[in-house]
N, C-alpha and C positions, 0 to 999 in steps of 0.2 A: 186365223183368230175368229172366234163365235161373234156373230153381230146381234146386238139386242138394239131394239129401236126405242125412241123416246115414247112412242105410243104405248109399247109393251110395258115399259116402267110405269107409265101413268095407269094402265089398266091394273097391273099388280098393286099399285097403291091405292087404287080405288077398291079393289077386291079385299084389300087388307085394312081398310078403312083408316088409311094413313094420308094425312095432308102434306104434301111435298112442295117446296119453292122450286122455282125454276132451276136454281143453282143445285139444290139437293137431287133433282132429277137428273141432271148432268152427272153428278158425282156418282149417283146409284147406278146409272147406265155404265159407267166406266168400271165400278166394282163389280156389278153383275157381268159384264163381258169378261173380266178377269178370272171370276170363278167358273163360268161356263167354258172358258178356255182352258183352263186348269183340269176341269172334269174331262173334257174331251182328250186332253193330252194323257190322262190316267187311263182312259178306255183304250186308247191306242197302244200304250204300253202293255196293258193287260191281255192285249190280243196275242202278243208275242210270248206270254208266259204260259207254261204248260199248266193249266189249272189243276189237273188231277194230282199234281206233286203237292199242292198246297191244301188239299182237303183231307181231313181225317187222318192226318199222320199222327199217331200217338207214340211218343218216343218213351220207352220205359228204361229206367236206370235202377240200379240197386240203391237202397237207402243207405246212407252213411250215418251211422250212430257214433256220436262222440259226447263225452261228458262236458258240462260247462259249470262254471261256478255260478249258482242262482243269486248270490248274495248282492253283487252290484244292482241288479234289477230289484230284487225285493227291498233294497235299502231305499228305494224310490216310492215304495208303496205307502199310501196314507194309512192303511191298516192292514196288518197281516197277522196270521196265526201260524207260526211254525215256518215251514217253507212254502206257504200258500198265500195268496192274496184273498182278502175278505171283501166280497162284494155284495152289494144289496140283492134282497130276495125279488126275483122277477115274477116268478110263478109260485103261488101259495102251494104247499103240499096238499095233494088230494084234488088237484084241479085238472 
């Protein structure tokens, strides 16, 4: 387990301009130790993983096209025109 001292927590609090009570320092110390322990564990596990298999693996697949009935969704539109939603103009023409 990774160890963090009371003094380190007090220093972090001072640098962060946070005032902590004695009980909050004890609680923060336990929380920070748990976080650091978890991070150390993740690093240990990551050492066993072949990182090259995790990088830039683009998986391509064929698009599957199928028709759906737009009416259930269009029925929820506050305003529509035919089979399209009416939305407010965001960019004026000519800009």
